[in-house]
C-alpha positions as CSV (number, residue, x, y, z in Angstrom):
1,M,-48.5,9.0,12.1
2,K,-51.0,11.3,13.8
3,I,-50.7,14.9,12.5
4,A,-52.6,18.2,13.0
5,I,-53.3,20.7,10.3
6,A,-54.4,24.3,10.5
7,S,-56.9,24.7,7.7
8,T,-59.9,26.8,7.1
9,D,-61.2,24.8,4.2
10,G,-60.1,21.2,4.9
11,L,-58.2,21.0,1.7
12,T,-55.1,23.1,2.2
13,V,-52.8,24.1,5.0
14,N,-53.7,27.8,5.0
15,E,-53.7,29.1,8.6
16,H,-51.2,30.6,11.1
17,F,-50.8,28.7,14.3
18,G,-51.9,31.6,16.4
19,K,-55.0,32.4,14.3
20,A,-56.3,28.9,13.9
21,K,-59.8,28.4,15.2
22,K,-59.6,24.7,14.6
23,F,-57.2,21.9,13.9
24,S,-57.9,18.9,11.7
25,I,-56.4,15.7,13.1
26,Y,-55.4,13.0,10.7
27,N,-53.9,9.6,10.7
28,A,-51.4,10.1,7.9
29,A,-49.6,7.6,5.7
30,P,-49.2,9.5,2.4
31,P,-50.9,9.4,0.0
32,T,-53.6,8.6,2.5
33,F,-54.9,11.1,5.0
34,D,-57.7,9.9,7.2
35,L,-59.5,12.6,9.1
36,I,-60.2,11.5,12.6
37,A,-61.2,14.7,14.3
38,E,-62.0,18.4,13.9
39,Q,-60.9,20.2,17.1
40,E,-62.3,23.7,17.5
41,I,-60.4,26.0,19.8
42,E,-60.1,29.6,21.0
43,P,-57.2,31.0,18.9
44,Y,-53.9,31.3,20.7
45,S,-53.3,34.9,19.4
46,T,-55.1,37.8,20.9
47,G,-54.8,39.7,17.7
48,Q,-52.0,42.0,19.0
49,K,-48.8,41.8,16.9
50,E,-46.5,41.9,19.9
51,H,-48.3,39.8,22.4
52,A,-46.3,38.0,25.1
53,F,-46.3,34.2,25.2
54,D,-49.4,33.2,27.1
55,E,-49.0,29.8,28.8
56,A,-52.7,29.4,29.7
57,R,-53.9,30.1,26.1
58,F,-51.1,27.9,24.7
59,Q,-52.1,25.0,26.9
60,E,-55.7,25.1,25.6
61,V,-54.4,24.8,22.0
62,A,-51.8,22.2,23.1
63,R,-54.5,20.0,24.7
64,V,-56.1,19.3,21.2
65,L,-52.7,18.6,19.7
66,T,-51.7,16.0,22.3
67,G,-50.7,12.7,20.6
68,C,-49.8,14.4,17.3
69,E,-46.2,14.0,16.0
70,K,-46.4,17.0,13.7
71,V,-48.5,20.1,13.3
72,F,-48.7,21.8,9.9
73,V,-49.2,25.6,9.8
74,T,-48.4,28.5,7.5
75,K,-46.6,30.4,10.2
76,I,-45.8,30.0,13.9
77,G,-44.0,32.2,16.5
78,D,-40.7,31.1,18.0
79,E,-42.0,30.6,21.5
80,P,-45.1,28.5,20.6
81,A,-42.8,26.5,18.3
82,L,-40.3,25.8,21.1
83,A,-43.2,24.9,23.5
84,L,-44.6,22.4,20.9
85,K,-41.1,20.9,20.4
86,A,-40.8,20.5,24.2
87,M,-44.0,18.4,24.0
88,G,-42.6,16.2,21.3
89,I,-44.6,17.8,18.5
90,E,-42.7,19.1,15.4
91,P,-44.1,22.3,14.0
92,V,-43.9,22.3,10.2
93,V,-44.3,25.5,8.2
94,Y,-46.0,24.6,5.0
95,S,-48.6,26.2,2.7
96,G,-50.4,24.1,0.1
97,A,-52.6,21.1,-0.5
98,I,-53.0,18.6,2.4
99,K,-52.9,15.7,-0.2
100,D,-49.4,16.9,-1.2
101,I,-47.8,16.8,2.2
102,A,-44.7,14.6,2.3
103,L,-43.9,13.3,5.8
């Protein structure tokens, strides 16, 4: 299964979807997680708490998540979560070690 993880350290899921500057893409078959790519992006969030859904910014992030079945983040807004689901990507809110993810 191909998954994406929002992580600042490569060891833990520790980043909000909108603040992520990169996503780590893995082939996952727990307990094995094989890193296949590090995708740097412009964060989706503009830094404003009440920003409107921005389709163009979202599409830039979504482009690097294409082909993933799940994306693991510590937090995600309702609209980006719905947009990911519409693409067939399940957003998973999780905080902790990557090696402890259960699929």
